[in-house]
OpenMM code with the backbone's topology and positions (N, CA, C; nanometers):
from openmm import Vec3, app, unit

residues = "MET THR PRO ALA VAL HIS ALA ALA ASN SER LEU HIS GLU SER ALA HIS ALA VAL THR ALA VAL LEU LEU GLY ALA ARG VAL THR GLU VAL ARG LEU ILE ASP ASP ASP ARG ALA PRO ARG GLY GLY TRP CYS GLU TYR ALA ILE PRO ALA GLY VAL ARG VAL PRO GLU ARG GLU ILE ILE PHE ALA GLY PRO TRP ALA ASP ALA ARG PHE THR MET ARG ARG ARG PRO ASP HIS ALA ALA ILE ARG ALA ALA LEU ALA GLY SER CYS ASP SER ASP ASP LEU ASP ALA GLU ALA PRO PRO GLY GLY ALA GLY LEU PRO LEU GLY ILE ILE PRO THR LEU GLU ALA LEU TRP ARG PRO ALA ILE VAL PRO LEU ALA LYS LEU LEU CYS GLU THR GLY THR LEU GLY HIS ARG ASP ILE ALA ASP ALA LEU GLY VAL ASN VAL LEU ASP GLY PRO ILE THR ALA SER LEU ALA GLY PRO ASP LYS VAL TRP ASN LEU THR LEU ARG VAL PRO VAL LEU ARG SER PRO VAL ASP ALA VAL ALA SER ARG ARG".split()
positions = [
    Vec3(-21.4497, 12.5636, 16.3510),
    Vec3(-21.5701, 12.4916, 16.3134),
    Vec3(-21.5349, 12.3930, 16.2017),
    Vec3(-21.5786, 12.2699, 16.2156),
    Vec3(-21.5464, 12.1696, 16.1147),
    Vec3(-21.6262, 12.1956, 15.9871),
    Vec3(-21.5783, 12.1471, 15.8732),
    Vec3(-21.6541, 12.1648, 15.7484),
    Vec3(-21.7950, 12.1040, 15.7551),
    Vec3(-21.8093, 11.9910, 15.8230),
    Vec3(-21.9422, 11.9284, 15.8333),
    Vec3(-22.0380, 12.0152, 15.9145),
    Vec3(-21.9909, 12.0728, 16.0239),
    Vec3(-22.0746, 12.1607, 16.1056),
    Vec3(-22.1081, 12.2877, 16.0278),
    Vec3(-22.0104, 12.3400, 15.9563),
    Vec3(-22.0320, 12.4587, 15.8735),
    Vec3(-22.1401, 12.4303, 15.7679),
    Vec3(-22.1314, 12.3146, 15.7021),
    Vec3(-22.2308, 12.2763, 15.6007),
    Vec3(-22.3689, 12.2597, 15.6635),
    Vec3(-22.3745, 12.1932, 15.7791),
    Vec3(-22.5030, 12.1723, 15.8458),
    Vec3(-22.5668, 12.3058, 15.8852),
    Vec3(-22.4865, 12.3968, 15.9400),
    Vec3(-22.5393, 12.5286, 15.9768),
    Vec3(-22.5889, 12.6053, 15.8541),
    Vec3(-22.5160, 12.5934, 15.7439),
    Vec3(-22.5562, 12.6615, 15.6195),
    Vec3(-22.6889, 12.6073, 15.5684),
    Vec3(-22.7053, 12.4760, 15.5704),
    Vec3(-22.8306, 12.4151, 15.5253),
    Vec3(-22.9460, 12.4553, 15.6174),
    Vec3(-22.9224, 12.4551, 15.7466),
    Vec3(-23.0244, 12.4926, 15.8454),
    Vec3(-23.0753, 12.6346, 15.8189),
    Vec3(-22.9832, 12.7294, 15.8080),
    Vec3(-23.0231, 12.8692, 15.7873),
    Vec3(-23.0830, 12.8918, 15.6488),
    Vec3(-23.0311, 12.8223, 15.5470),
    Vec3(-23.0860, 12.8350, 15.4110),
    Vec3(-23.2290, 12.7838, 15.4049),
    Vec3(-23.2579, 12.6754, 15.4766),
    Vec3(-23.3946, 12.6227, 15.4790),
    Vec3(-23.4896, 12.7215, 15.5454),
    Vec3(-23.4464, 12.7842, 15.6561),
    Vec3(-23.5288, 12.8895, 15.7173),
    Vec3(-23.5570, 12.9997, 15.6145),
    Vec3(-23.4523, 13.0442, 15.5447),
    Vec3(-23.4650, 13.1573, 15.4521),
    Vec3(-23.5572, 13.1250, 15.3349),
    Vec3(-23.5406, 13.0082, 15.2744),
    Vec3(-23.6253, 12.9684, 15.1612),
    Vec3(-23.7713, 12.9628, 15.2051),
    Vec3(-23.7960, 12.9030, 15.3197),
    Vec3(-23.9335, 12.8906, 15.3688),
    Vec3(-23.9927, 13.0280, 15.3994),
    Vec3(-23.9131, 13.1162, 15.4576),
    Vec3(-23.9622, 13.2512, 15.4871),
    Vec3(-24.0071, 13.3219, 15.3593),
    Vec3(-23.9262, 13.3161, 15.2557),
    Vec3(-23.9611, 13.3826, 15.1293),
    Vec3(-24.0844, 13.3170, 15.0673),
    Vec3(-24.0893, 13.1848, 15.0671),
    Vec3(-24.2052, 13.1159, 15.0095),
    Vec3(-24.3354, 13.1545, 15.0784),
    Vec3(-24.3273, 13.1815, 15.2078),
    Vec3(-24.4483, 13.2111, 15.2843),
    Vec3(-24.4802, 13.3604, 15.2941),
    Vec3(-24.4017, 13.4436, 15.2248),
    Vec3(-24.4363, 13.5849, 15.2141),
    Vec3(-24.3540, 13.6802, 15.2974),
    Vec3(-24.2557, 13.6307, 15.3712),
    Vec3(-24.1704, 13.7197, 15.4501),
    Vec3(-24.0581, 13.7743, 15.3624),
    Vec3(-23.9939, 13.8774, 15.4101),
    Vec3(-23.8798, 13.9364, 15.3413),
    Vec3(-23.7563, 13.9117, 15.4264),
    Vec3(-23.6604, 13.8370, 15.3728),
    Vec3(-23.5388, 13.8060, 15.4465),
    Vec3(-23.4524, 13.9311, 15.4538),
    Vec3(-23.4153, 13.9687, 15.5753),
    Vec3(-23.3294, 14.0860, 15.5926),
    Vec3(-23.1826, 14.0449, 15.6011),
    Vec3(-23.1560, 13.9272, 15.6594),
    Vec3(-23.0177, 13.8800, 15.6650),
    Vec3(-23.0130, 13.7331, 15.7063),
    Vec3(-22.9261, 13.6594, 15.6399),
    Vec3(-22.8894, 13.5247, 15.6813),
    Vec3(-22.7394, 13.5306, 15.7024),
    Vec3(-22.6942, 13.4846, 15.8188),
    Vec3(-22.5514, 13.4948, 15.8497),
    Vec3(-22.5037, 13.3694, 15.9220),
    Vec3(-22.3821, 13.3274, 15.8868),
    Vec3(-22.3143, 13.2198, 15.9589),
    Vec3(-22.2189, 13.2811, 16.0603),
    Vec3(-22.2042, 13.2136, 16.1717),
    Vec3(-22.1065, 13.2537, 16.2727),
    Vec3(-21.9997, 13.1450, 16.2737),
    Vec3(-21.8812, 13.1798, 16.2366),
    Vec3(-21.7729, 13.0816, 16.2264),
    Vec3(-21.6893, 13.0841, 16.3544),
    Vec3(-21.7558, 13.0506, 16.4646),
    Vec3(-21.6895, 13.0532, 16.5946),
    Vec3(-21.7489, 12.9423, 16.6804),
    Vec3(-21.6657, 12.8469, 16.7212),
    Vec3(-21.7142, 12.7340, 16.8009),
    Vec3(-21.7709, 12.7772, 16.9361),
    Vec3(-21.7355, 12.8963, 16.9824),
    Vec3(-21.7838, 12.9434, 17.1120),
    Vec3(-21.9242, 13.0023, 17.1030),
    Vec3(-21.9721, 13.0288, 16.9824),
    Vec3(-22.1049, 13.0886, 16.9648),
    Vec3(-22.2120, 12.9857, 17.0004),
    Vec3(-22.3199, 13.0287, 17.0669),
    Vec3(-22.4262, 12.9338, 17.1036),
    Vec3(-22.5028, 12.8802, 16.9828),
    Vec3(-22.5034, 12.9548, 16.8740),
    Vec3(-22.5692, 12.9111, 16.7497),
    Vec3(-22.4708, 12.9265, 16.6363),
    Vec3(-22.4932, 12.8525, 16.5286),
    Vec3(-22.4041, 12.8603, 16.4139),
    Vec3(-22.4417, 12.9683, 16.3149),
    Vec3(-22.5530, 13.0359, 16.3385),
    Vec3(-22.5956, 13.1403, 16.2472),
    Vec3(-22.7368, 13.1842, 16.2788),
    Vec3(-22.7912, 13.2672, 16.1903),
    Vec3(-22.9284, 13.3108, 16.2073),
    Vec3(-22.9883, 13.3508, 16.0739),
    Vec3(-23.1204, 13.3525, 16.0730),
    Vec3(-23.1976, 13.4005, 15.9582),
    Vec3(-23.2972, 13.5011, 16.0139),
    Vec3(-23.2813, 13.6260, 15.9731),
    Vec3(-23.3744, 13.7304, 16.0154),
    Vec3(-23.4656, 13.7636, 15.8982),
    Vec3(-23.5912, 13.7870, 15.9294),
    Vec3(-23.6873, 13.8224, 15.8253),
    Vec3(-23.7901, 13.9180, 15.8814),
    Vec3(-23.8534, 13.9911, 15.7916),
    Vec3(-23.9601, 14.0841, 15.8274),
    Vec3(-24.0879, 14.0372, 15.7604),
    Vec3(-24.1959, 14.0543, 15.8295),
    Vec3(-24.3256, 14.0168, 15.7753),
    Vec3(-24.3971, 14.1452, 15.7347),
    Vec3(-24.4309, 14.1584, 15.6067),
    Vec3(-24.4990, 14.2804, 15.5611),
    Vec3(-24.6325, 14.3010, 15.6330),
    Vec3(-24.6677, 14.4249, 15.6548),
    Vec3(-24.7940, 14.4581, 15.7204),
    Vec3(-24.9096, 14.3949, 15.6443),
    Vec3(-25.0001, 14.3367, 15.7184),
    Vec3(-25.1190, 14.2780, 15.6577),
    Vec3(-25.0995, 14.1390, 15.5998),
    Vec3(-24.9780, 14.0839, 15.6085),
    Vec3(-24.9521, 13.9495, 15.5558),
    Vec3(-24.9451, 13.8531, 15.6732),
    Vec3(-25.0204, 13.7455, 15.6649),
    Vec3(-25.0153, 13.6419, 15.7679),
    Vec3(-24.9149, 13.5367, 15.7233),
    Vec3(-24.8073, 13.5242, 15.7970),
    Vec3(-24.7027, 13.4276, 15.7644),
    Vec3(-24.7005, 13.3222, 15.8745),
    Vec3(-24.7183, 13.1958, 15.8383),
    Vec3(-24.7138, 13.0889, 15.9383),
    Vec3(-24.5697, 13.0623, 15.9829),
    Vec3(-24.5288, 13.1296, 16.0896),
    Vec3(-24.3887, 13.1224, 16.1325),
    Vec3(-24.3470, 12.9839, 16.1822),
    Vec3(-24.4413, 12.9021, 16.2266),
    Vec3(-24.4034, 12.7668, 16.2699),
    Vec3(-24.3360, 12.6902, 16.1570),
    Vec3(-24.3810, 12.7101, 16.0332),
    Vec3(-24.3199, 12.6426, 15.9194),
    Vec3(-24.1768, 12.6924, 15.8963),
    Vec3(-24.1570, 12.8227, 15.9135),
    Vec3(-24.0233, 12.8800, 15.8959),
    Vec3(-23.9285, 12.8239, 16.0025),
    Vec3(-23.9753, 12.8203, 16.1254),
    Vec3(-23.8940, 12.7686, 16.2355),
    Vec3(-23.8631, 12.6206, 16.2140),
    Vec3(-23.9626, 12.5447, 16.1731),
    Vec3(-23.9489, 12.4002, 16.1522),
    Vec3(-23.8482, 12.3671, 16.0423),
    Vec3(-23.8357, 12.4517, 15.9424),
    Vec3(-23.7510, 12.4215, 15.8260),
    Vec3(-23.6043, 12.3997, 15.8628),
    Vec3(-23.5520, 12.4724, 15.9604),
    Vec3(-23.4118, 12.4564, 15.9990),
    Vec3(-23.3821, 12.3184, 16.0559),
    Vec3(-23.4548, 12.2747, 16.1602),
    Vec3(-23.4322, 12.1396, 16.2117),
    Vec3(-23.4626, 12.0308, 16.1082),
    Vec3(-23.5615, 12.0547, 16.0218),
    Vec3(-23.5873, 11.9571, 15.9157),
    Vec3(-23.4619, 11.9424, 15.8290),
    Vec3(-23.3984, 12.0541, 15.7935),
    Vec3(-23.2766, 12.0487, 15.7119),
    Vec3(-23.1640, 11.9767, 15.7859),
    Vec3(-23.1548, 11.9959, 15.9189),
    Vec3(-23.0552, 11.9232, 15.9980),
    Vec3(-23.0749, 11.7728, 15.9830),
    Vec3(-23.2007, 11.7297, 15.9981),
    Vec3(-23.2316, 11.5866, 15.9875),
    Vec3(-23.2078, 11.5360, 15.8456),
    Vec3(-23.2438, 11.6160, 15.7457),
    Vec3(-23.2242, 11.5773, 15.6049),
    Vec3(-23.0759, 11.5601, 15.5749),
    Vec3(-22.9933, 11.6504, 15.6264),
    Vec3(-22.8489, 11.6445, 15.6064),
    Vec3(-22.7894, 11.5218, 15.6761),
    Vec3(-22.8321, 11.4963, 15.7978),
    Vec3(-22.7799, 11.3833, 15.8754),
    Vec3(-22.8162, 11.2494, 15.8111),
    Vec3(-22.9413, 11.2349, 15.7683),
    Vec3(-22.9878, 11.1076, 15.7126),
    Vec3(-22.9509, 11.0892, 15.5651),
    Vec3(-22.9202, 11.1999, 15.4964),
    Vec3(-22.8898, 11.1959, 15.3522),
    Vec3(-23.0095, 11.1489, 15.2676),
    Vec3(-23.1278, 11.1624, 15.3247),
    Vec3(-23.2530, 11.1302, 15.2547),
    Vec3(-23.3661, 11.1970, 15.3320),
    Vec3(-23.4873, 11.1833, 15.2819),
    Vec3(-23.6020, 11.2422, 15.3519),
    Vec3(-23.6069, 11.1859, 15.4943),
    Vec3(-23.6026, 11.2717, 15.5951),
    Vec3(-23.5982, 11.2215, 15.7327),
    Vec3(-23.7338, 11.1723, 15.7820),
    Vec3(-23.7279, 11.0725, 15.8707),
    Vec3(-23.8505, 11.0269, 15.9356),
    Vec3(-23.8794, 11.1181, 16.0556),
    Vec3(-23.9949, 11.0984, 16.1184),
    Vec3(-24.0353, 11.1861, 16.2279),
    Vec3(-23.9387, 11.1789, 16.3458),
    Vec3(-23.8846, 11.0592, 16.3742),
    Vec3(-23.7900, 11.0461, 16.4858),
    Vec3(-23.6646, 11.1297, 16.4604),
    Vec3(-23.6147, 11.1294, 16.3364),
    Vec3(-23.4952, 11.2081, 16.3035),
    Vec3(-23.5244, 11.3578, 16.3128),
    Vec3(-23.6435, 11.3984, 16.2708),
    Vec3(-23.6813, 11.5400, 16.2804),
    Vec3(-23.6891, 11.5810, 16.4266),
    Vec3(-23.7509, 11.4963, 16.5097),
    Vec3(-23.7615, 11.5272, 16.6527),
    Vec3(-23.6238, 11.5341, 16.7181),
    Vec3(-23.5327, 11.4444, 16.6807),
    Vec3(-23.3970, 11.4463, 16.7365),
    Vec3(-23.3258, 11.5760, 16.6978),
    Vec3(-23.3407, 11.6164, 16.5711),
    Vec3(-23.2786, 11.7420, 16.5257),
    Vec3(-23.3413, 11.8603, 16.5977),
    Vec3(-23.4711, 11.8556, 16.6157),
    Vec3(-23.5414, 11.9640, 16.6829),
    Vec3(-23.5002, 11.9743, 16.8295),
    Vec3(-23.4835, 11.8602, 16.8962),
    Vec3(-23.4458, 11.8598, 17.0379),
    Vec3(-23.3090, 11.9243, 17.0592),
    Vec3(-23.2206, 11.9142, 16.9600),
    Vec3(-23.0878, 11.9730, 16.9722),
    Vec3(-23.0766, 12.1108, 16.9113),
    Vec3(-23.1897, 12.1712, 16.8792),
    Vec3(-23.1907, 12.2976, 16.8064),
    Vec3(-23.2374, 12.4136, 16.8937),
    Vec3(-23.1905, 12.5312, 16.8589),
    Vec3(-23.2387, 12.6520, 16.9272),
    Vec3(-23.3846, 12.6788, 16.8921),
    Vec3(-23.4377, 12.6088, 16.7927),
    Vec3(-23.5758, 12.6291, 16.7489),
    Vec3(-23.6767, 12.5488, 16.8313),
    Vec3(-23.6293, 12.4585, 16.9174),
    Vec3(-23.7192, 12.3648, 16.9845),
    Vec3(-23.8212, 12.4326, 17.0749),
    Vec3(-23.7846, 12.5409, 17.1407),
    Vec3(-23.8795, 12.6077, 17.2306),
    Vec3(-24.0023, 12.6556, 17.1557),
    Vec3(-23.9831, 12.6947, 17.0320),
    Vec3(-24.0942, 12.7500, 16.9543),
    Vec3(-24.1849, 12.6439, 16.8934),
    Vec3(-24.1415, 12.5205, 16.8893),
    Vec3(-24.2205, 12.4181, 16.8210),
    Vec3(-24.2671, 12.3031, 16.9090),
    Vec3(-24.2430, 12.3103, 17.0388),
    Vec3(-24.2874, 12.2062, 17.1296),
    Vec3(-24.2325, 12.0704, 17.0892),
    Vec3(-24.1056, 12.0502, 17.1188),
    Vec3(-24.0390, 11.9243, 17.0849),
    Vec3(-24.0983, 11.8057, 17.1595),
    Vec3(-24.1821, 11.8311, 17.2575),
    Vec3(-24.2406, 11.7218, 17.3347),
    Vec3(-24.3764, 11.6773, 17.2804),
    Vec3(-24.4110, 11.7170, 17.1591),
    Vec3(-24.5394, 11.6757, 17.1010),
    Vec3(-24.5424, 11.5238, 17.0885),
    Vec3(-24.6605, 11.4631, 17.0830),
    Vec3(-24.6708, 11.3176, 17.0761),
    Vec3(-24.6006, 11.2599, 16.9531),
    Vec3(-24.5609, 11.1303, 16.9585),
    Vec3(-24.4951, 11.0661, 16.8431),
    Vec3(-24.5844, 11.0677, 16.7192),
    Vec3(-24.5215, 11.0505, 16.6050),
    Vec3(-24.5963, 11.0426, 16.4798),
    Vec3(-24.6144, 11.1758, 16.4119),
    Vec3(-24.5506, 11.2796, 16.4622),
    Vec3(-24.5563, 11.4081, 16.3942),
    Vec3(-24.6621, 11.5025, 16.4440),
    Vec3(-24.7457, 11.4613, 16.5405),
    Vec3(-24.8501, 11.5507, 16.5911),
    Vec3(-24.7862, 11.6749, 16.6507),
    Vec3(-24.8426, 11.7895, 16.6228),
    Vec3(-24.7931, 11.9143, 16.6780),
    Vec3(-24.6880, 11.9828, 16.5925),
    Vec3(-24.6358, 11.9162, 16.4933),
    Vec3(-24.5352, 11.9766, 16.4061),
    Vec3(-24.5993, 12.0159, 16.2739),
    Vec3(-24.5503, 12.1218, 16.2091),
    Vec3(-24.6071, 12.1648, 16.0803),
    Vec3(-24.5547, 12.0795, 15.9650),
    Vec3(-24.5994, 11.9553, 15.9588),
    Vec3(-24.5469, 11.8595, 15.8614),
    Vec3(-24.5904, 11.8890, 15.7185),
    Vec3(-24.6900, 11.9732, 15.6992),
    Vec3(-24.7383, 12.0042, 15.5653),
    Vec3(-24.6341, 12.0718, 15.4773),
    Vec3(-24.5326, 12.1334, 15.5378),
    Vec3(-24.4298, 12.2026, 15.4608),
    Vec3(-24.3237, 12.1053, 15.4076),
    Vec3(-24.3199, 11.9827, 15.4570),
    Vec3(-24.2141, 11.8876, 15.4187),
    Vec3(-24.2081, 11.8618, 15.2682),
    Vec3(-24.3191, 11.8356, 15.1981),
    Vec3(-24.3060, 11.8126, 15.0531),
    Vec3(-24.2435, 11.9307, 14.9787),
    Vec3(-24.2747, 12.0527, 15.0217),
    Vec3(-24.2147, 12.1706, 14.9584),
    Vec3(-24.0656, 12.1767, 14.9879),
    Vec3(-24.0275, 12.1531, 15.1131),
    Vec3(-23.8851, 12.1530, 15.1482),
    Vec3(-23.8098, 12.0457, 15.0698),
    Vec3(-23.8682, 11.9285, 15.0596),
    Vec3(-23.8026, 11.8195, 14.9860),
    Vec3(-23.7888, 11.8560, 14.8382),
    Vec3(-23.8927, 11.9173, 14.7810),
    Vec3(-23.8874, 11.9570, 14.6392),
    Vec3(-23.7817, 12.0638, 14.6137),
    Vec3(-23.7540, 12.1465, 14.7147),
    Vec3(-23.6584, 12.2565, 14.6980),
    Vec3(-23.5189, 12.2242, 14.7514),
    Vec3(-23.4994, 12.1042, 14.8050),
    Vec3(-23.3708, 12.0688, 14.8647),
    Vec3(-23.2564, 12.0880, 14.7654),
    Vec3(-23.2612, 12.0182, 14.6512),
    Vec3(-23.1509, 12.0281, 14.5542),
    Vec3(-23.1528, 12.1564, 14.4716),
    Vec3(-23.2687, 12.2002, 14.4211),
    Vec3(-23.2635, 12.3191, 14.3344),
    Vec3(-23.2432, 12.4520, 14.4066),
    Vec3(-23.2741, 12.4619, 14.5354),
    Vec3(-23.2635, 12.5924, 14.6016),
    Vec3(-23.1867, 12.5876, 14.7346),
    Vec3(-23.2227, 12.4985, 14.8252),
    Vec3(-23.1634, 12.5006, 14.9591),
    Vec3(-23.0149, 12.4662, 14.9553),
    Vec3(-22.9777, 12.3592, 14.8851),
    Vec3(-22.8363, 12.3202, 14.8791),
    Vec3(-22.7503, 12.4272, 14.8098),
    Vec3(-22.7920, 12.4810, 14.6932),
    Vec3(-22.7103, 12.5875, 14.6326),
    Vec3(-22.6979, 12.7121, 14.7217),
    Vec3(-22.8056, 12.7483, 14.7925),
    Vec3(-22.7967, 12.8626, 14.8835),
    Vec3(-22.7004, 12.8334, 14.9983),
    Vec3(-22.7038, 12.7113, 15.0484),
    Vec3(-22.6123, 12.6740, 15.1567),
    Vec3(-22.4669, 12.6821, 15.1102),
    Vec3(-22.4412, 12.6409, 14.9872),
    Vec3(-22.3050, 12.6526, 14.9331),
    Vec3(-22.2630, 12.7988, 14.9243),
    Vec3(-22.3531, 12.8841, 14.8764),
    Vec3(-22.3236, 13.0270, 14.8689),
    Vec3(-22.3017, 13.0851, 15.0088),
    Vec3(-22.3833, 13.0439, 15.1032),
    Vec3(-22.3684, 13.0908, 15.2408),
    Vec3(-22.2350, 13.0464, 15.2999),
    Vec3(-22.1921, 12.9243, 15.2701),
    Vec3(-22.0600, 12.8770, 15.3154),
    Vec3(-21.9483, 12.9642, 15.2585),
    Vec3(-21.9642, 13.0035, 15.1330),
    Vec3(-21.8601, 13.0840, 15.0664),
    Vec3(-21.8574, 13.2279, 15.1151),
    Vec3(-21.9745, 13.2880, 15.1333),
    Vec3(-21.9819, 13.4315, 15.1622),
    Vec3(-22.0082, 13.4640, 15.3087),
    Vec3(-22.0689, 13.3715, 15.3809),
    Vec3(-22.1028, 13.3949, 15.5206),
    Vec3(-22.2323, 13.4697, 15.5422),
    Vec3(-22.2922, 13.5205, 15.4334),
    Vec3(-22.4167, 13.5964, 15.4468),
    Vec3(-22.4994, 13.5848, 15.3182),
    Vec3(-22.6302, 13.5947, 15.3347),
    Vec3(-22.7246, 13.5962, 15.2223),
    Vec3(-22.8257, 13.7071, 15.2456),
    Vec3(-22.8823, 13.7552, 15.1372),
    Vec3(-22.9904, 13.8526, 15.1449),
    Vec3(-23.1132, 13.8021, 15.0707),
    Vec3(-23.2181, 13.8804, 15.0742),
    Vec3(-23.3445, 13.8421, 15.0106),
    Vec3(-23.3259, 13.8116, 14.8611),
    Vec3(-23.2475, 13.8944, 14.7935),
    Vec3(-23.2265, 13.8736, 14.6510),
    Vec3(-23.1624, 13.7380, 14.6232),
    Vec3(-23.0678, 13.6947, 14.7071),
    Vec3(-23.0040, 13.5640, 14.6881),
    Vec3(-23.1074, 13.4517, 14.6942),
    Vec3(-23.1976, 13.4615, 14.7909),
    Vec3(-23.2995, 13.3572, 14.8062),
    Vec3(-23.3955, 13.3613, 14.6882),
    Vec3(-23.4389, 13.4801, 14.6500),
    Vec3(-23.5288, 13.4944, 14.5346),
    Vec3(-23.4630, 13.4409, 14.4075),
    Vec3(-23.3346, 13.4703, 14.3879),
    Vec3(-23.2631, 13.4196, 14.2705),
    Vec3(-23.2587, 13.2672, 14.2712),
    Vec3(-23.2328, 13.2074, 14.3875),
    Vec3(-23.2280, 13.0611, 14.3962),
    Vec3(-23.3637, 12.9993, 14.3661),
    Vec3(-23.4696, 13.0691, 14.4014),
    Vec3(-23.6046, 13.0208, 14.3731),
    Vec3(-23.6500, 13.0549, 14.2314),
    Vec3(-23.5719, 13.1373, 14.1624),
    Vec3(-23.6073, 13.1750, 14.0258),
    Vec3(-23.7207, 13.2742, 14.0186),
    Vec3(-23.7324, 13.3606, 14.1185),
    Vec3(-23.8403, 13.4590, 14.1193),
    Vec3(-23.7822, 13.5995, 14.1179),
    Vec3(-23.8587, 13.6916, 14.0649),
    Vec3(-23.8217, 13.8326, 14.0640),
    Vec3(-23.8856, 13.8958, 14.1862),
    Vec3(-23.8057, 13.9546, 14.2738),
    Vec3(-23.8598, 14.0094, 14.3980),
    Vec3(-23.9526, 14.1277, 14.3750),
    Vec3(-23.9604, 14.1788, 14.2538),
    Vec3(-24.0497, 14.2906, 14.2261),
    Vec3(-24.1879, 14.2463, 14.1786),
    Vec3(-24.2063, 14.1178, 14.1554),
    Vec3(-24.3291, 14.0685, 14.0948),
    Vec3(-24.4462, 14.0474, 14.1888),
    Vec3(-24.4249, 14.0202, 14.3158),
    Vec3(-24.5344, 13.9832, 14.4046),
    Vec3(-24.5683, 13.8369, 14.3849),
    Vec3(-24.6937, 13.7955, 14.4128),
    Vec3(-24.7294, 13.6540, 14.4036),
    Vec3(-24.7101, 13.6002, 14.2615),
    Vec3(-24.6466, 13.4844, 14.2520),
    Vec3(-24.6211, 13.4230, 14.1217),
    Vec3(-24.6288, 13.2715, 14.1330),
    Vec3(-24.6281, 13.2076, 14.0206),
    Vec3(-24.6157, 13.0628, 14.0156),
    Vec3(-24.4843, 13.0321, 13.9468),
    Vec3(-24.4091, 12.9391, 14.0050),
    Vec3(-24.2790, 12.9028, 13.9484),
    Vec3(-24.2753, 12.7536, 13.9237),
    Vec3(-24.1980, 12.7122, 13.8252),
    Vec3(-24.1733, 12.5707, 13.7990),
    Vec3(-24.0265, 12.5432, 13.8249),
    Vec3(-24.0002, 12.4385, 13.9005),
    Vec3(-23.8640, 12.3979, 13.9298),
    Vec3(-23.8420, 12.2603, 13.8693),
    Vec3(-23.7387, 12.2479, 13.7880),
    Vec3(-23.7115, 12.1208, 13.7222),
    Vec3(-23.6071, 12.0436, 13.8005),
    Vec3(-23.6394, 11.9203, 13.8336),
    Vec3(-23.5451, 11.8300, 13.8987),
    Vec3(-23.4986, 11.7261, 13.7993),
    Vec3(-23.4153, 11.6326, 13.8436),
    Vec3(-23.3628, 11.5321, 13.7519),
    Vec3(-23.4704, 11.4394, 13.6957),
    Vec3(-23.5802, 11.4198, 13.7706),
    Vec3(-23.6810, 11.3258, 13.7229),
    Vec3(-23.8234, 11.3798, 13.7193),
    Vec3(-23.8435, 11.5048, 13.7601),
    Vec3(-23.9771, 11.5625, 13.7504),
    Vec3(-23.9713, 11.7141, 13.7631),
    Vec3(-24.0864, 11.7782, 13.7412),
    Vec3(-24.0982, 11.9234, 13.7525),
    Vec3(-24.2009, 11.9524, 13.8612),
    Vec3(-24.1672, 12.0470, 13.9501),
    Vec3(-24.2594, 12.0877, 14.0546),
    Vec3(-24.3147, 12.2247, 14.0206),
    Vec3(-24.4433, 12.2427, 14.0359),
    Vec3(-24.5068, 12.3722, 14.0173),
    Vec3(-24.5470, 12.4239, 14.1557),
    Vec3(-24.4989, 12.5406, 14.1913),
    Vec3(-24.5243, 12.5980, 14.3223),
    Vec3(-24.5790, 12.7386, 14.3079),
    Vec3(-24.6753, 12.7741, 14.3908),
    Vec3(-24.7219, 12.9117, 14.3972),
    Vec3(-24.6484, 12.9780, 14.5120),
    Vec3(-24.5808, 13.0863, 14.4819),
    Vec3(-24.4994, 13.1558, 14.5798),
    Vec3(-24.5591, 13.2911, 14.6108),
    Vec3(-24.5655, 13.3256, 14.7378),
    Vec3(-24.6106, 13.4584, 14.7781),
    Vec3(-24.4863, 13.5390, 14.8123),
    Vec3(-24.4421, 13.6215, 14.7217),
    Vec3(-24.3222, 13.7020, 14.7424),
    Vec3(-24.3654, 13.8457, 14.7674),
    Vec3(-24.3203, 13.9060, 14.8779),
    Vec3(-24.3616, 14.0434, 14.9057),
    Vec3(-24.3178, 14.1393, 14.7958),
    Vec3(-24.4051, 14.2309, 14.7620),
    Vec3(-24.3738, 14.3314, 14.6609),
    Vec3(-24.2915, 14.4418, 14.7267),
    Vec3(-24.1839, 14.4806, 14.6623),
    Vec3(-24.1038, 14.5914, 14.7144),
    Vec3(-24.1846, 14.7198, 14.7022),
    Vec3(-24.1731, 14.8053, 14.8013),
    Vec3(-24.2560, 14.9258, 14.8078),
    Vec3(-24.2051, 15.0417, 14.7238),
    Vec3(-24.0755, 15.0492, 14.7002),
    Vec3(-24.0237, 15.1643, 14.6264),
    Vec3(-23.8917, 15.1259, 14.5577),
    Vec3(-23.8455, 15.2090, 14.4622),
    Vec3(-23.7169, 15.1838, 14.3989),
    Vec3(-23.6023, 15.1828, 14.5006),
    Vec3(-23.6175, 15.2574, 14.6104),
    Vec3(-23.5130, 15.2569, 14.7135),
    Vec3(-23.5002, 15.1171, 14.7731),
    Vec3(-23.6135, 15.0516, 14.7990),
    Vec3(-23.6103, 14.9135, 14.8490),
    Vec3(-23.5424, 14.8219, 14.7477),
    Vec3(-23.5699, 14.8410, 14.6204),
    Vec3(-23.5122, 14.7550, 14.5173),
    Vec3(-23.3600, 14.7691, 14.5145),
    Vec3(-23.3095, 14.8907, 14.5254),
    Vec3(-23.1651, 14.9126, 14.5248),
    Vec3(-23.1037, 14.8563, 14.6521),
    Vec3(-23.1698, 14.8772, 14.7666),
    Vec3(-23.1154, 14.8302, 14.8946),
    Vec3(-23.1109, 14.6788, 14.9008),
    Vec3(-23.2011, 14.6103, 14.8309),
    Vec3(-23.2040, 14.4647, 14.8394),
    Vec3(-23.1010, 14.3993, 14.7472),
    Vec3(-23.0491, 14.4734, 14.6512),
    Vec3(-22.9477, 14.4162, 14.5603),
    Vec3(-22.8158, 14.4117, 14.6317),
    Vec3(-22.7396, 14.3036, 14.6070),
    Vec3(-22.6106, 14.2908, 14.6726),
    Vec3(-22.5032, 14.2796, 14.5687),
] * unit.nanometer
topology = app.Topology()
chain = topology.addChain("A")
for resn in residues:
    res = topology.addResidue(resn, chain)
    for name in ("N", "CA", "C"):
        topology.addAtom(name, app.Element.getBySymbol(name[0]), res)
């Protein structure tokens, strides 16, 4: 696998993972597959806590959005997102044939993804490239949240502004969960 493909796969899976945590899911595993014969370059598995409604379309959309963001080296336009989606294993879940202009896609998550690109998604992708796997704690650490806190508000500082985000982080049920989630 080339370094560029490895980086793209890392960004794709990291974007899924960050979005899953932001929307209240618990990431069980993010893994890269370093084999050109594999049909996918990796995966992000997550669990949705009982009683929590998680908009999975946003989680699915985040991976192809990251592909387009990486390819364009800037905020991607709708055509670039659709092109990334058409070449993605995520396309079946998001209806890549939706009308032009973004209709049918969960575009509301884009400002959050863009705000988290440098402070969270890119550093997680670098860690994923190095280790080949991430867990919930890694994503929570990148977001600057304590996985034991539950819903919180976080501030992320960028080079030219600060973003304030409300994050719904699932509360761990027991000390056993807390130990199991540490890596």
